[in-house]
C-alpha angles and dihedrals in degrees: 000000000000105000130184123194117205115199146065117343139141130347082041118075138214141066097307093055090047090051095051094046092049090049090051091052091051091053090048092051088054091056102260125138105241134188129174128215113201135165137289085189117019102168130000105250093247090061095050114088099193133077097258139355093210135091121232092201124103117278114261110256096199098061132075102224122174120195102214116124125095105192095208104040115087093192089057091052091057092046093050091047090055092048092052091044089055090056088065093216120184092220135019116193117200111204100211127189110142139043090229088071096050098090095049096042092043093051093045090051094048090051093049093050094059086087090064088219110082122078115218120202133176122228099201123204095169128002094180112032124236089245105039125205139174092281089068090068095047112036114035097073089057090057096041092052091054094058130087095206145348141233114198124197093213138023090244090058089050089058092047092053090055090061089068101028105084093168096059094233120190114289135181132187117222118168121235107276123232118279097233099161098085095086139264126315111273129203115267090240095055093046092051090048091053090051093043092237129153109266092206092065130080119225142216117196129214104186136187141029111341113234131153095255091059091072102227088151089059090050093050091052090049094046091055089066107126091225090071095057093080093060096067091233131157130195118230114205105196119178144063123287112245091184139029107318094195091078090061095041091053091046092053090052093046090052091049094232101119093120090053097053126083109199115202096162104162122098108285110228119222094253091059099046093089092060095057095047095044091049093053128088092202138006114226125204109175094175122174092204130010147151102198132319137226089210091071089053092052087051090052091051092052091040097239127156115245141209115204134163128246095256130117113335099328095106090050088067100036110050108207116251093007109073097001139308135315106191139164114277098256134107099247096051092046092049092047091053093049091050091047091052094056099031094053097034094235096167101098094042092052094046092053090053092045091058089059097038095051091067088078093067105061116144089233088067090060094048089047090053091052099041104030103029112025098039089049089056091051094050 
């Protein structure tokens, strides 16, 4: 098939770009002809909370990426739609995550579909954002109505799509595949050495962009629990602040845990991700709201136990007591799980289960869902 993926890709950075590029590679490995359409302008700078939207890593030489889409220019949307239509693709996949993109993606799709040949499907990370705003009441239906079918990365997202899809179009659930492009598993000792961390300590890892919905404040409160002090454990916070960092700095000081926190709060480039995950004993995601998370799928790749909260689809991916913990998003439950992990030495048991559980999340399962299952429903 000729397949086009519309969404974030190089030169933009982050998990969404990594997802789209890995999906493109999987389709290519299966013999499909794949192109990617990404942005010339993704967000106006005043809407972007981080330091930069752009990667400083080399461009991938195995992917056909076209920088074409201006997210705020309607004339551009029509032009891009015509360009994609002229490619006469069998399938165009829109990687959707935010209401801000609904007008551009919806217009591009409508323009493409004037040829009555190309199928347009949405691969939906989030239908309703973690931090909702007025756009979420205005724009999503426009995008949803332009699609022929949907793939959701969690059951909760499937339900959210149905809010806007009044025609009950075909939908499939396919869980977020494993992020397996960050390198091989390293020994704990070599990872700690690369990060210049004390090898006598044990480590929890909070990883990724820091935003209010991710619950770092809950984790800091839980980590201050006196029961944890006897386990010689530190918390690594690795990722860029997407909001005021002073709130967290002051909280760490007020809790008296400065000596137990390792702050690495710049953007973590792809080639360093393996060091953080391989150094950690457990990955902690104390989210207040969620759909699914790429962080869990990095943890699966590096075979690391996880603690997540019972929000969105996180507990669908992290079965409680098997590969880690799925607890309520409150300080006491998070602290109790952390203590249980160290007190009862759960590490080896969880890792053994992770090695079996991770087989569910191959990229080929997602491409099969799209090609073999979803397209069959449409036809």
